[in-house]
C-alpha positions in Angstrom: 91.1 88.1 161.0 90.1 89.3 164.4 89.7 93.1 164.8 89.4 94.8 168.2 87.9 98.2 168.8 88.0 99.9 172.2 85.6 102.6 173.3 84.3 104.3 176.5 87.4 106.3 177.5 87.2 109.9 178.6 87.9 112.4 181.3 86.7 111.8 184.8 87.3 113.2 188.3 89.1 111.1 190.9 86.7 108.7 192.5 84.5 108.5 189.4 83.8 105.6 187.1 84.2 104.6 183.5 83.2 101.5 181.6 85.4 100.5 178.7 84.2 98.2 175.9 86.1 96.1 173.4 84.2 94.9 170.4 85.6 92.0 168.5 85.0 90.7 165.0 84.9 87.1 163.9 83.0 84.0 164.9 85.7 82.5 167.2 85.6 85.3 169.8 84.1 83.1 172.5 87.2 80.8 172.3 89.6 83.6 173.1 91.0 84.7 176.4 90.9 88.5 176.6 93.0 91.0 178.4 93.2 94.7 179.2 96.6 96.5 179.3 97.4 100.2 179.8 100.3 102.5 179.1 100.9 105.8 180.8 103.1 108.5 179.3 106.8 107.6 179.8 106.0 104.2 181.2 106.0 100.6 180.0 102.8 98.9 179.0 101.4 97.1 182.0 98.8 94.4 182.6 95.5 95.4 184.0 93.1 92.4 183.8 92.4 89.2 181.9 89.5 86.8 181.5 89.3 83.2 180.3 87.2 82.2 177.3 84.3 81.0 179.5 84.5 84.0 181.9 85.0 81.6 184.8 88.5 82.9 185.6 89.6 86.5 186.0 92.9 88.0 186.9 93.8 91.5 188.0 96.9 93.6 188.6 97.3 94.4 192.3 97.0 98.1 191.5 93.4 97.7 190.3 92.1 94.8 192.3 88.9 95.6 194.1 88.3 98.6 191.9 88.1 97.2 188.3 86.0 94.4 187.0 86.5 92.6 183.7 83.6 90.8 182.1 82.5 89.5 178.7 79.4 88.9 176.7 80.2 86.4 174.1 76.9 86.7 172.4 77.8 90.4 171.6 81.5 89.6 171.0 82.4 92.2 173.6 84.6 92.5 176.6 84.2 95.1 179.3 86.3 96.8 181.9 84.3 98.5 184.6 86.5 101.0 186.4 85.4 102.4 189.7 87.1 104.6 192.3 89.4 105.9 189.6 92.7 107.5 190.7 94.9 109.9 188.8 97.5 107.2 188.5 95.0 105.2 186.4 95.5 107.8 183.6 96.7 105.9 180.5 95.8 104.6 177.1 93.9 101.3 177.6 94.3 98.5 175.1 92.2 95.5 174.6 94.0 92.2 173.6 92.9 88.8 172.5 94.6 85.4 173.0 93.4 82.8 170.6 95.1 80.0 172.7 93.2 81.0 175.8 96.3 81.5 178.0 94.9 84.6 179.8 98.5 85.6 180.6 99.6 88.7 182.4 102.4 89.3 179.8 101.6 91.1 176.6 103.7 88.9 174.3 101.2 86.0 174.7 98.4 88.0 173.0 97.7 87.7 169.3 95.5 90.7 168.5 95.3 94.3 169.8 93.0 97.2 169.6 93.9 100.8 168.9 93.5 101.9 172.5 91.3 104.4 174.2 92.4 107.3 176.4 91.4 107.4 180.1 92.3 110.6 182.0 91.5 111.0 185.7 91.9 114.4 187.2 92.8 115.0 190.8 
């Protein structure tokens, strides 16, 4: 079974940067599309970014486009989310998700596996 573990969250000042990592178990990781979602207090879970199994295609929410970058290193079974120019509204729990059918959707119901989440807090 695929297990996902996020890390790299923390507290930063507005304008700062963080790099989130998502480590996956299993030998089939390279065949999975991967996504990042986030959920702020009192709000619904929202799409942040996704990447196809090859890394050739990436997708971003409008709110993070130009500031966040999703990437993957299949040799390390790891997906990253580089977050630059962070804003207070980026504060949320960030979740890594895997899609074994390589859909790379912007809707959470298409993903099969989820990590436990990592907290990102951006102070103003």
